[in-house]
C-alpha positions as CSV (number, residue, x, y, z in Angstrom):
1,M,27.8,90.1,57.0
2,T,24.2,90.1,55.5
3,S,23.3,93.6,54.1
4,M,20.1,95.1,55.1
5,S,19.0,95.2,51.5
6,D,19.4,91.5,51.7
7,I,17.0,91.1,54.7
8,S,14.5,93.7,53.9
9,F,12.6,93.6,57.4
10,A,11.0,97.3,56.8
11,S,7.8,96.1,58.9
12,H,9.2,93.0,60.6
13,S,5.4,91.6,59.4
14,T,6.9,88.7,57.1
15,A,9.6,86.1,57.7
16,L,9.8,85.3,54.1
17,A,12.5,87.4,53.4
18,R,14.9,84.8,55.0
19,E,13.3,82.0,54.4
20,L,15.5,79.0,53.8
21,S,14.3,76.2,51.1
22,L,14.6,72.5,52.3
23,E,17.6,72.2,50.0
24,G,19.2,75.0,51.7
25,V,18.6,73.7,55.0
26,R,20.4,70.3,53.5
27,R,23.2,72.3,52.1
28,K,23.9,73.8,55.7
29,A,23.1,70.9,57.9
30,P,22.7,67.3,56.3
31,A,22.3,65.7,59.5
32,V,18.7,67.3,59.4
33,F,17.9,64.4,56.7
34,A,19.6,61.7,58.3
35,A,17.4,58.1,57.3
36,S,18.5,56.3,60.1
37,A,19.9,56.7,63.9
38,H,23.7,56.2,64.8
39,E,24.7,52.7,64.8
40,R,25.4,52.9,68.4
41,M,21.9,53.4,69.4
42,S,19.9,51.1,71.3
43,P,16.6,49.6,70.1
44,R,14.9,51.6,72.6
45,Y,15.9,54.8,70.5
46,T,13.1,55.9,68.5
47,F,14.7,57.4,65.4
48,I,12.4,60.2,64.0
49,P,14.2,62.2,61.2
50,T,14.6,65.9,61.8
51,E,13.1,66.4,58.3
52,R,9.8,65.2,59.5
53,V,9.7,67.4,62.6
54,L,10.8,70.1,60.6
55,T,7.8,69.5,58.1
56,G,5.4,69.4,60.9
57,L,6.7,73.0,62.2
58,I,6.1,74.4,58.7
59,N,3.1,73.0,58.4
60,V,1.7,75.1,61.2
61,G,3.3,78.4,59.9
62,F,7.0,78.5,60.9
63,V,9.5,78.9,58.2
64,P,13.3,77.8,58.6
65,V,15.6,81.0,58.3
66,D,19.1,79.0,58.8
67,A,20.7,75.9,59.5
68,R,24.1,74.4,61.1
69,Q,25.6,71.6,62.3
70,T,28.7,70.5,64.2
71,H,31.7,69.0,62.5
72,T,34.1,66.9,64.3
73,R,36.1,63.9,63.4
74,S,34.5,61.9,66.0
75,T,30.8,62.4,65.0
76,S,29.3,61.0,61.8
77,L,28.3,63.8,59.5
78,L,24.5,62.7,59.1
79,H,24.1,61.9,63.0
80,A,25.7,64.9,64.3
81,R,24.2,68.1,66.6
82,H,22.5,70.3,64.5
83,V,20.1,73.4,64.8
84,V,17.7,75.1,62.6
85,R,16.4,78.3,63.1
86,L,12.8,79.4,62.4
87,R,10.4,82.3,62.5
88,R,6.5,82.7,62.3
89,R,5.7,83.1,58.7
90,V,3.5,86.3,60.0
91,E,5.1,88.1,63.1
92,T,2.9,90.0,65.0
93,V,5.5,90.8,67.8
94,Q,7.4,93.9,66.6
95,L,10.9,95.0,68.3
96,N,13.2,98.0,67.1
97,D,15.8,96.1,65.5
98,S,15.2,92.2,66.0
99,V,13.1,89.4,64.9
100,L,12.1,86.7,67.5
101,E,12.9,83.2,66.6
102,I,12.5,79.4,67.6
103,L,15.7,77.4,68.0
104,F,15.1,73.6,66.9
105,L,18.1,71.3,68.3
106,N,18.8,67.5,67.6
107,S,21.1,64.9,67.2
108,H,20.6,61.3,65.9
109,D,23.8,59.9,67.9
110,G,22.4,60.3,71.3
111,T,24.3,63.5,72.4
112,S,21.0,65.6,72.3
113,A,17.4,65.1,72.9
114,Y,14.8,67.2,70.6
115,Q,15.3,71.1,72.3
116,L,13.3,74.1,71.3
117,R,14.9,77.3,72.6
118,V,14.1,81.2,71.7
119,G,16.6,83.0,69.8
120,I,16.6,86.6,68.7
121,F,17.9,87.4,65.4
122,R,19.4,91.3,65.4
123,V,18.9,92.6,62.2
124,V,21.8,95.5,62.2
125,C,24.2,93.1,62.8
126,T,23.1,89.4,61.9
127,N,23.6,88.6,65.8
128,G,21.8,85.3,66.8
129,L,20.9,85.8,70.4
130,I,19.8,82.9,72.5
131,V,17.7,83.2,75.6
132,S,18.5,81.1,78.8
133,R,16.2,78.3,80.1
134,T,15.9,80.0,83.2
135,A,14.5,83.2,81.7
136,F,12.5,81.3,79.2
137,P,11.3,77.7,79.5
138,T,12.9,75.4,77.0
139,Q,11.0,72.6,75.7
140,C,13.0,68.8,75.8
141,V,11.8,65.9,73.9
142,R,13.1,62.7,74.2
143,H,13.2,60.4,71.0
144,R,10.3,58.1,71.9
145,G,6.7,58.3,71.1
146,N,4.9,60.9,68.9
147,I,7.8,63.6,68.9
148,V,6.6,65.3,65.8
149,D,3.1,66.5,67.7
150,E,5.0,67.0,71.1
151,V,7.7,69.4,69.1
152,V,5.3,71.3,67.2
153,I,2.5,72.0,70.2
154,G,5.9,72.9,72.4
155,A,6.9,75.5,69.5
156,L,3.4,77.0,69.3
157,Q,3.2,77.5,73.2
158,M,6.6,79.3,73.1
159,T,5.6,82.0,70.7
160,E,2.5,82.6,73.1
161,R,5.1,84.3,75.4
162,F,6.7,86.1,72.7
163,E,5.0,89.5,73.9
164,T,6.7,88.6,77.2
165,L,10.0,88.3,76.0
166,A,9.4,91.5,73.5
167,G,9.1,93.4,77.0
168,Q,12.0,92.4,78.3
169,I,14.3,93.5,75.3
170,E,12.2,96.9,75.5
171,Q,13.3,96.8,79.3
172,M,17.1,96.3,78.4
173,E,16.9,99.3,75.6
174,Q,15.6,101.4,78.8
175,R,18.1,100.5,81.1
176,R,21.2,103.0,81.1
177,L,24.6,101.3,82.4
178,P,27.4,103.6,83.6
179,K,30.8,102.8,82.7
180,D,31.8,100.9,85.3
181,E,28.7,98.6,85.4
182,Q,29.5,98.1,81.8
183,L,33.1,97.2,82.7
184,Q,31.6,94.6,85.6
185,F,29.5,93.0,83.1
186,A,31.9,92.6,80.6
187,E,34.5,91.0,82.9
188,R,31.7,88.6,84.0
189,A,31.0,87.9,80.2
190,L,34.9,86.9,79.7
191,K,34.6,83.9,82.3
192,L,31.8,82.5,80.2
193,R,33.9,82.7,77.3
194,F,37.2,81.4,79.1
195,P,35.8,79.4,82.1
196,K,38.9,77.4,82.6
197,E,41.6,79.9,82.5
198,V,42.8,82.0,85.2
199,G,43.0,84.9,83.0
200,S,41.5,85.3,79.5
201,G,44.3,87.9,78.5
202,L,41.7,90.4,77.7
203,E,40.8,93.5,79.2
204,P,36.8,94.0,79.8
205,A,37.1,97.0,77.4
206,Q,38.1,95.4,74.4
207,V,34.6,93.3,74.4
208,L,32.8,96.4,74.9
209,T,34.3,97.8,71.3
210,C,31.6,98.7,69.1
211,R,32.1,97.0,65.5
212,R,29.1,99.4,63.8
213,V,27.8,102.7,64.5
214,E,24.1,100.9,65.5
215,D,26.1,99.7,68.6
216,V,26.6,102.8,70.1
217,G,24.9,103.4,73.2
218,D,25.2,102.8,77.0
219,D,21.9,100.9,77.3
220,L,21.9,97.1,78.6
221,W,20.4,96.0,75.1
222,R,23.6,97.3,73.3
223,V,26.1,96.6,75.7
224,T,25.0,92.6,75.6
225,N,24.9,92.9,71.9
226,R,28.2,94.3,71.7
227,I,29.8,91.9,74.6
228,Q,28.2,88.8,72.6
229,E,29.2,89.6,69.3
230,N,32.9,90.5,70.6
231,L,33.0,87.0,72.5
232,L,31.2,84.6,70.1
233,R,32.7,86.3,66.7
234,G,36.3,86.2,67.8
235,G,39.0,88.5,66.1
236,V,39.8,90.4,69.4
237,M,43.6,90.3,70.3
238,R,44.7,88.6,73.5
239,R,47.8,87.5,75.2
240,T,47.8,83.9,76.1
241,A,49.3,82.4,79.1
242,T,52.5,82.0,77.4
243,G,52.5,85.4,76.5
244,R,52.1,85.1,73.0
245,L,49.8,87.7,71.1
246,M,46.8,86.1,69.0
247,R,43.2,86.7,68.0
248,T,40.5,85.1,69.7
249,R,38.6,82.4,67.8
250,S,35.0,82.6,66.6
251,I,32.7,79.9,68.5
252,T,31.2,77.4,66.3
253,A,30.7,74.7,68.3
254,I,26.7,74.6,68.9
255,A,27.0,73.7,72.6
256,Q,29.2,76.4,73.0
257,D,27.3,78.8,71.2
258,V,24.0,78.0,73.5
259,R,26.1,77.9,76.6
260,I,27.7,81.2,76.3
261,N,24.4,83.1,75.0
262,S,22.4,81.6,77.7
263,G,24.7,82.9,80.3
264,L,25.1,86.4,79.0
265,W,21.3,86.5,79.0
266,D,21.0,85.2,82.8
267,M,23.6,87.9,83.3
268,A,21.4,90.6,81.8
269,M,18.2,89.7,83.5
270,E,20.1,90.0,86.9
271,V,20.7,93.6,85.7
272,L,17.1,94.2,85.3
273,A,16.3,93.1,88.2
274,A,18.6,94.5,90.4
C-alpha cells in the first residue's frame, strides 16, 4: 500500500505527486507502446498506437498516474487490453479524501474500442473506484478516423462534469445507512462478485469489515468503499460449494474490475435516489 507521504495530496491542487513517466507506463503496460495491431485484425482496422493518444492527452494537461494490462496466455503481451489512469495537471475540484481521474482503456486485438471512463482515487486506501456508464457517460471511440482528437475532446468534455460528480460524492458522505441497509447493500454486492454461484460462501457482514480506521462510519461513501475493497482486493475467508475454506482472490482482470466497480456505483446511486 502506498503511504500518505508518498502521495502528498495536501491541497489536491496538483496531480504531479503521483505522475508516472512514459517509461513507467511502459513497464506497467507494454501494450500501450505496441507498434502494430494483432495479426488477426482486418485491413479496415485503423491502428493508432495508444502511446499517440496518451501523448495527445498529456499535451492538453493530463498526466498518467497508473497503468496496467491484462495478462493471459491467449493474448499477445503487446496487444492485450490495457488501461491508463490520468489526472488533470491542476485539479480545481476538491474532495475530502479523493481525486477524480480519467480512465483510458484500449486494446490492439479487437477486444476493446478506445474507452474513456471516470475514476475516483481514494487517497486513504489507494482504492480505484470506477463510475458506471449509467451514472456518468462513457466515451467509446472506434478504431477509425481521427481517433486522437476524438479521445482528447471526449476527455476534456468529461472533466467539465467533475463538479457534478463531486456533488454526488458529497451526497454519499451525508447519507447515513442503518445496519440493516448496510447488510442489504453488501448482500447485493456479493452477487456482483459471484454472479454465477448460488451462494458466495460469504456473509454480508464480512465485506463490510473495516481494514483501516478511516473507513469507520455508516455513511454511504465509506460503506461503498469498504465493500469495494473487500470484493476486489480479496483475502476474505469463504466456504466454497464443496465445503472448503479458502480466501477470496483479488480481481486483476480489467473487464471484471470495471464490471464490479460500475455495478457498485449504480447500487450507490439507487440508494441516493430512494
